[in-house]
C-alpha positions in Angstrom: 3.0 16.7 -10.7 0.7 18.1 -7.8 -0.9 16.9 -5.0 -4.3 17.5 -6.9 -3.2 15.0 -9.8 -1.0 12.6 -7.8 -3.7 11.6 -5.4 -6.5 10.9 -8.1 -3.7 8.7 -9.8 -3.1 6.7 -7.1 -6.8 6.2 -6.8 -7.1 5.2 -10.5 -3.9 2.9 -9.9 -5.4 1.5 -6.9 -9.1 0.6 -8.4 -7.4 -1.4 -11.4 -4.7 -3.1 -8.9 -6.3 -6.6 -9.1 -4.3 -7.2 -12.5 -2.3 -9.9 -11.1 1.0 -9.1 -12.5 2.3 -8.8 -8.9 4.3 -11.5 -7.2 2.6 -12.0 -3.8 4.3 -15.3 -3.2 8.2 -14.0 -2.1 9.2 -15.5 0.9 9.2 -13.2 4.2 6.9 -12.3 6.8 5.7 -9.6 5.2 4.3 -11.6 2.2 2.2 -14.4 4.3 -1.6 -14.7 2.9 -3.2 -15.8 5.7 -6.3 -16.7 3.3 -9.2 -19.1 4.6 -7.0 -21.5 6.1 -9.0 -20.8 9.7 -12.2 -20.2 8.0 -15.0 -22.7 7.3 -16.7 -22.8 4.0 -19.4 -20.9 4.7 -17.2 -17.8 6.2 -16.6 -14.5 4.8 -13.6 -14.4 2.6 -10.5 -12.6 3.7 -8.9 -10.0 1.4 -5.6 -8.5 1.6 -4.1 -4.8 1.3 -0.9 -4.5 -0.4 1.5 -1.8 -1.1 4.0 -1.8 -4.4 6.3 0.8 -5.7 6.3 1.7 -9.4 8.9 3.3 -11.6 11.3 4.1 -9.6 13.2 6.4 -11.7 17.0 7.4 -10.3 16.2 5.8 -6.9 17.9 2.4 -6.2 16.3 2.0 -2.8 13.2 3.3 -1.1 12.7 1.9 2.2 9.7 3.4 4.0 8.3 2.6 7.4 4.4 2.0 7.8 3.2 3.5 10.6 -0.2 2.4 11.0 -3.0 0.8 8.1 -6.6 0.6 8.7 -9.5 -0.7 6.5 -13.2 0.3 7.6 -16.4 -0.8 6.0 -19.8 -1.3 6.7 -19.4 1.2 9.8 -16.6 -1.1 11.3 -13.1 -1.3 11.6 -12.2 -4.4 9.4 -8.4 -4.1 10.1 -6.2 -1.6 12.3 -2.6 -3.1 12.5 0.2 -3.0 10.4 1.3 -6.4 8.8 4.4 -5.5 7.4 6.2 -2.4 9.3 8.9 -1.7 6.8 8.7 -2.3 3.1 11.3 -1.4 0.2 9.4 -0.2 -2.6 12.2 -0.3 -5.3 11.9 -3.9 -5.2 9.2 -3.9 -8.5 7.2 -6.5 -8.8 6.9 -7.3 -5.2 3.6 -5.9 -3.3 4.1 -6.1 0.7 0.9 -7.3 2.7 -0.4 -4.4 4.8 -3.5 -5.7 6.2 -6.0 -8.7 6.0 -9.5 -7.8 6.3 -13.0 -9.8 6.1 -15.8 -7.5 4.9 -19.1 -8.5 6.5 -21.9 -9.8 4.2 -23.5 -6.5 2.1 -20.7 -4.2 2.6 -20.6 -2.9 -0.9 -17.1 -0.4 -0.1 -14.3 -0.5 2.1 -12.0 2.6 3.0 -7.9 2.4 3.4 -6.0 4.6 5.3 -2.3 4.1 5.3 0.1 6.5 7.6 4.0 6.4 7.0 6.4 6.6 9.5 9.3 7.9 7.6 12.0 6.5 5.4 15.1 6.6 3.7 15.6 6.8 0.0 19.0 6.6 -1.9 20.2 7.4 -5.7 23.5 5.9 -7.2 25.2 9.1 -5.8 23.3 10.4 -2.5 20.8 9.0 0.1 18.2 11.0 1.9 15.9 10.5 4.7 12.0 11.1 3.9 9.6 13.7 5.6 6.3 12.0 5.3 4.8 14.4 8.2 1.0 15.1 7.3 1.0 12.6 4.4 -1.6 9.7 4.6 -3.0 7.8 2.2 -6.6 7.7 2.0 -8.3 5.5 -0.6 -11.6 3.6 -1.2 -12.3 0.4 -3.2 -15.4 -1.7 -4.2 -15.5 -5.0 -2.5 -16.9 -6.7 -5.7 -13.6 -5.6 -7.6 -11.2 -6.5 -4.7 -12.6 -10.0 -4.6 -12.0 -10.8 -8.3 -8.3 -11.1 -7.0 -8.7 -11.4 -3.5 -6.6 -8.2 -2.8 -6.1 -4.7 -3.5 -2.7 -3.1 -4.5 -1.7 0.5 -4.0 0.7 1.6 -6.6 3.1 4.3 -5.2 4.7 6.3 -8.3 8.2 6.5 -6.4 9.7 9.2 -8.9 7.1 11.3 -8.4 6.0 10.8 -5.0 9.6 11.7 -3.4 10.2 15.9 -4.0 13.6 17.2 -3.0 13.1 19.5 0.5 16.8 20.8 1.5 20.2 19.1 1.4 19.4 16.3 3.5 15.6 15.8 3.3 13.3 14.4 0.7 9.6 15.4 1.1 6.7 12.5 0.3 4.0 13.9 -1.9 1.0 11.5 -2.3 
């Protein structure tokens, strides 16, 4: 699948990400849901941006390092820090917390930017470093859709996203 088909596929998966099938209750710092614990009853609700791997194919491990996460809406930066700096994407069924954000009242759309620092993938017979240079996910979401489940989940198709590029390197194509 080439890049022009993969980006819309990720975006479509993102729009339907609030399906509720991902386990966000796994113990660990990357899966703590801050919710509205520190907010009053009239506060703007808090939402989460999450990342999950789907269709691992031949990969038994896909450990990726998250370099940056940014959430913007209404002309303001809503989140600009990484909650989970490293994720194991072959842990299918688990979605990792990337950022928490509170869109201001009246904001209808939010923009997400996720960049990777690199990583390592493995099959049963070999392991490879992942080259993620110039690979940045840029997606948008409707606040009304995200508010249905209080989170948005980016689905990264592992079997189609990692492309061999040399003997000891795999290129991430998103």
